[in-house]
N, C-alpha and C positions, 0 to 999 in steps of 0.2 A: 217525382217530377211530372208536371202536368203537360198535356199536349200543347198548350199555348207556349210553355217554356221550350218544349222540344223544337218548335218551329223557329226558334231564335238561333238554332245551331245547325244550319244546312251542311256545314263542314263535317260534323259528326255523322249526320244522316248519310252523306255521300261516302264516307269512309266505311260505314257498316254495309251499305249496298255494294260497294266495290269488293269487299271481302267475299260476300256471297256470290257475286258474279264471276270473279276470277276463279273461285273454287269450282263452280259448275263447269266453266270452260276448261280448266285444268283436267278435270276428271274425264272430259270428252276426248282429249287427245293423248293423255298420259299412257293409255294402254297400247296405243298403236305400235310404237317401236318395240314394246315388250311382248307382243303376241307370240313370237317363237318360244320365249321362255315360259309363258303361261301355258302354251300347248304342251310342252314337255312336262311341266309340273302337274297338269291336270290329266295327263295321259290321254289326249284326244287328238283328232285329226286337224290338219291345216284348215280344211273347209269349215269344220265345226267351231274352231276357236275364233274364226272371223266374226262369229255372232257376238263375241264379247264387245266388239265395236258396233256392229250393225244393230243389235238390240237396243243399245243406248240411243243411237240416231233415230230409230223407229219410234221409240217411246217419246223422245223429245219432240219429234215432228208432230205426233198426234196430240200431245199434252199442251204444247205451247199456246196455240190459239184458244183452246178451251180454258186454260188457266187465266189467260188475259181477259177473257169474257167474264169468268167467275169473279175476278178481281174488280172489274168495272161494276159488277152488281153488288157484291157483298163487302167490298172494302179491300183495297190493295195491300195494306199493311197486314191485315189479318190473314189473308190468303198467302202472302209472302212468308209469314212465319210457318204456316202449314207446309208450304212447298219446301222450305229449307229443312224442316224436320224430316220430310220424306227423303230429301237428299242425304241427310245424315243416316237414316235407317238403311237406305240402299247401299251406302258406302260401308256401313258396318257389316251388312250381309256379305258384300263382296270381299271384305277384308278377312272374314271368317271362312270363306268358301274353300272347300277342298275338292269339289266336283264341279264339272261344267254346268250342270243344272242349277245348282245353288248360285253359282257365279252369275248366270244369266238372269235369275230372279232379282238379284241385287242390282244388276245393270239396268233392268227395266224400271225398277223403282227409282233409281237415280235419274234416268231419263225423264221420268214423270215430273221432275223438277224444272223442266224446260221453260216454265213461265217466269223464272227469276228475272230475266232481262226486260220483257214487256212490263211486268209489275214495277220494276225499278224505274223505268222510263216514266211511267204514269205518276209515281210518287214524286219524282223530281219535277215534273211539269206542274203538278198540283201544289207543291209545297215551297218550291224555291223562289227567291226573288227573280223577277224577269231577266235581269242582266246576267244571272248565273245559270239559267236553264240550258242554253246552248252548250256552254263549256262542260257542264256536268253530264249532260246526256252524251256528248261527244266522248268524254273520258270513259263513261260506262260502256258505251258501244265498242270502243277500242279494246276494252278488257277481254272481249271475246277473242280477238286476235292474240292478245298478250297471253292469255291462258292457254290457247291452242299451241302457240310457239313454245311457251315454257314447259308444257307437258312433254313435247318431243325432246327438249334439252335435258330435262330432269330424269326421264325414264331410264336412260343408260346407266348413270351412276347408281340409281336405286336398285336396278336389276343386278348390276355387277357386284355391288357391295352388300346388299341385303337380299330380299327376295320379293316375289310378286305381291305378297300380302301388304307390303309397305307402300305399294302404289295406291292403296286405299287407307291404310292406317294414318299416313302422314297428312293427306288432305282432310281426313275426318276432323282433325283438330280445328282448322279454321272454319269448317262447315258448322260445327257445334257452336263455336264462338259467334259466328254470324247469326245463327238462329236465336241465341239468347240476347245478343245485342239488338237485333231487330225488334224483339218483343219490348225491350226497355227503352230504346232510343229513337226508333223510327215512328213518327206520328201517323195516325190513321188519316187517309185522304178524305177531305170533306166532300169530294165529288163522287157520287154514286149514281148508277143508272138502274131504276126499278125495272125488273123484267125477270125472265126465266131462261134457262138453257134449253134450246131446241135440240133434243137428243137425236132425232132422225137425221138432220143434216150433219150433226156431229159424227154419227156413225158412218155416214156416207163419205165424209171428208177423211175420217180416220182410215177407213178401209181402202180408199183410193190411194192415200199416201203410203200406206203399208205395202200395197201391191207394187207401186212404182219403185219405192226404195228397196224392196226385196229383190225386184228384178235387176235394178242397177247394182246392188251390192253383190249379187250372185253371178252377174254377167261374166266376170273374169273366169269363173269356174264352169258355168253352163255354156258360155259363148253368147255373143250378142244376137246371133241369128238362130239360136236354138228355139224349139217349140215352146219350152217353158218360159224363156225370157220374153219372147214376143207375146205369148198369151197373157202373162202378168202385166206387161206394159199396156196391152189393149184393155184388160180388165180395169186397171188403174185409171186409164183415161176415161172409160165409160162411167165408172163410179164418180169421178170428179165432175164429169159433165152433168150427171144426175144431181150431184150436190149443188152445183151452180143453179140448176133449174129449180130445185126445191127452195134454195135460199131466196131466189128472186120472187117467189110467191108466198114466202113466209111473213106473217105480220111481225115476228120477233126473230129475225135471222141471227145466226151465230156470227156470220160475217156479212156486213152490208155490201151487196154487190155494187151499189151505186158508189160506195166509198172506193172499192177496188178499181172502178173505172175512172176515177179521178186521174187526170194526166200525171200529176206529180207523184201519185202513188204507184201506178202500174209501171211507169218508166223507172222509178227508183227500185222497185222490186226486180225488174229485169236486170239492172246493174248488180243488184245483190246476188242474183242467181249466178251470174258470170264471174263475179269476184269470189264468191264461195267456191266455184269450180276451181279457180286457180289456187286459192289458199290451201284447200285440202289436198289438191294434187301435189303441191310443193312439199307437204308433210311426208308424202310417199316418195316422190321423185328425188329430191335432193339427198336425203339420208341414204337411199338405196344406191344412188349414183356414186357417192363418195365412199361407200362401204365396198364397192366392187373392187376385187383384187387388181393390182397394177399389172398383173400378168395378162389381163384381157386387152391391155393397150390403152385403156382410157380411165380406169378407176384410180382411187387414191388409197385403197386398202385400209380405210378408217375403221376403228372399232365403233360399237354402238354409241359409246359416250362421246367419242371424237366426232361422229356424224351429227350428234345433237348440237355440238358446239358450232357447226357451220350455220345453224339456224339461230344462234344466239344474237347476232346483230339484228336479225329480223324482229325478234321479240323486243329488244331494246328500242328499236326504231318505231314499232307500233305504239309503245307507251309514250315516247317523246312526242311523236307527231299527232297521236290521238289527243294528248293533253293540249297541244298547240292549236288544234282545229277550232276550238271554241273562240279563241281570239281572232283567228282568220275569218270565221263566220260573222263575227260582229263588224268586221271591216268590209268583207266582200259578199257576204251571204253564204249559204250552204252549198250552192252548186259548184262554184270554182274549186273548192277543196276536193270535192268528189271527183271532178274531172282530172285534177292534178294527181290524185291518188290512182286513178285508172291508168293514166299515162305512165306513172312510175312502175306500176305492176306490169304493164306491157314491156317496159324497158328491161325488167328483171328477166322475163321469159325469153325475150328476143336475144339478150346477151347469152343466156344459158343454151339457147338453140344453136348458136353459131360460134361461141367462144367460151370454153369451159376447161381448158387444158391446165390451168393453174389455180391453186387454192384461193388466191386473192380475187379471182373472177367470181368464184362461188360466194365469197364473203360480200363482194360488191353487189352481186345480184340479190343476195339475201337482204342486204340493207335497203335496196330499192323496193323490194317486196314489202318489207316491214313498214317503210315510210308510206308506201301506197295504200296498204291495208289500214294503217292508222288513220290517214286522212279520209279515206273513202268510208270506212265503217263508221267513224265518228260523225261525219256529215250526213250519212245515209239515214241514221235514226232521226236526226233533226229534220231532214227533208220530209220524212213520213209524217212527223208530228206537226210540222208547219201546215200540212195540207188536210188535216182532219181535226175534228173537234175534240175537246178534252174527254168527252164520254166515249170516244172511239179509240183512244190512245192504246189501250191494252190489246185490243184485237188487231189494230193496224200494225203496231210494232211486233206483235206476235207473229203475224203472217210474214212480215219482213224477215224475222229470224228463221222461220220455217223455210222460206225461199232460199236463204243462205245455206241452210242445212241440206236441202234437196240438191242445190247446186254443188255443194261439197261432195255429196254421195256420188253424183254423176262424174265429178272431176276425178275422184279417187278411183272409181270403177273404170272410167274410160281410159285413163293413163295406165292402169294396171293391165287392161286388155291389150293396149298397144305394146307394152313391154313383153307380155306373155306371148304375143305373136311373133316376137323376134328372138326367142331364146336360141342361142348358138350352141355349138358342141361343147363349149366350156361350161354350159349350165347357166350362163348369165345372158341377159338381153344384149343385143348388139348395140354399138354406139349409135347406129342409125335409128334404132328404136327410141333412144333418149332424145335424139334430135327431133323426131316426129312428135313425141310426147310434149316436149317443151314448146315446139312450134304450135301445137294445138292449143296449148294454154295461152300463148301469145295472141293467137287469133281470137280466142274468147275474150281476152282483155281489150283488144281493139274494138270488138263488137260492143263490149260494155261501155267504152268511151263514147261510141256512136250513139248508144241508147241514152247515155247521160246528157248528150247535147239536146235531147228532146225534153228534158225536165224543164218546167217553167221557172224562170228566174224571179226570185222575190228579193226585195231589198232587205238588208239586215234589220232595219227599224220595223218592218212589217212582220217579220218572222214569228215573233212571240208576243205580238202586241196585245191581242184580245183573244179570249176563248171563244172561238167561233164554232158553230154547229157544223155537222158534216156537209149539209147543203151549202152553207156559206163557204166552206172550204172548197167545195167543188166549183162554185162559181168563181172564186178568186183564182183557182188554179186552171181554169179553162183557157 
């Protein structure tokens, strides 16, 4: 089959990209509810086993913008095949691991595949008919939330009926299938950017992100005001400031800082940070809340499997509303669905902060969150792409994905710290601790909506009209 023939089948291309994207997102969250079981199986400590999740987030945060840039230079389809092959290798290593060290090696290799989403967005923009771009990108972006929610739902049955190895053996099947299918069915993008990778800013950016995420991930153990946490936060901030300075003076920057200053880009990234905060926090808060014994006066005493089912409506709603967003964007533009998503996410956490005595309230809040994440994540990717040129798609969407990951790390760590600070004599957090944690998430969602109001509104007809350069995008978004 020739590339010309490939381009006549955007539906096949989208299906292949979706399998790869949801596999990556699934592997990101699948281990979270299973960490106690993995800790016991690997005979390690609670602090050490947390690195099974942290190492993945760190590797993904570092690799995502780099992979996006490499794809823009050398070809998105070619790089996507390599990235999916890395994901398969990392998953195989983790599936075979019987020690924590080997498990962490596998997780780091998996995380290096973080460029799956920006590469997929670029392929869709370059290859799809104009009228299908918004919907396809929206669906792909929503899969990040679908995979995250599905991972939490599926982890319980896998751990209870099989063992932790199957957390990796089962996802390995679609990962390998996606790798092979990408090679045969996804056409190479005709749009490439001659250039080279500037490794100095890449090292600064990577080191800064590692320092920040390490501090945030370990804060529940070290405490937020400990010398180690504060030192790493300061070091991370300094390194990222140096990175910005180097990028601004570089003739071939890894990330064009002019692009990052575009109003439609920085405002959308701010919303991504805050929505990521809420989504990842919910993966911790809701299961932990419903698993709390009824003897504490507020929990439901759910098993790990039952706890995952409380998030099932969220996963379904992400998929439904993510798929619907493309149609809404063609009518209203990308900004209104983003704002609606932020409001629904706010309603979720506001409900949980003040009214969570019955199961139906948890299910309702979970549905609100899924609908909000589906609308917001789907429109977010399109808002970024609308404001940059096709040669910047990989880096711009990569940085948006990184921003969500960083927000998620902050959300998980911040809420864990709040709960840890309210442990009662029963050994469980107090009900007030959950009220404070859900309340913080509601405030973050409200601030996200406020930031979303600052995003410039573009009409649906202008969104994907012509391939504009970064400067042109900057002018149109000013």
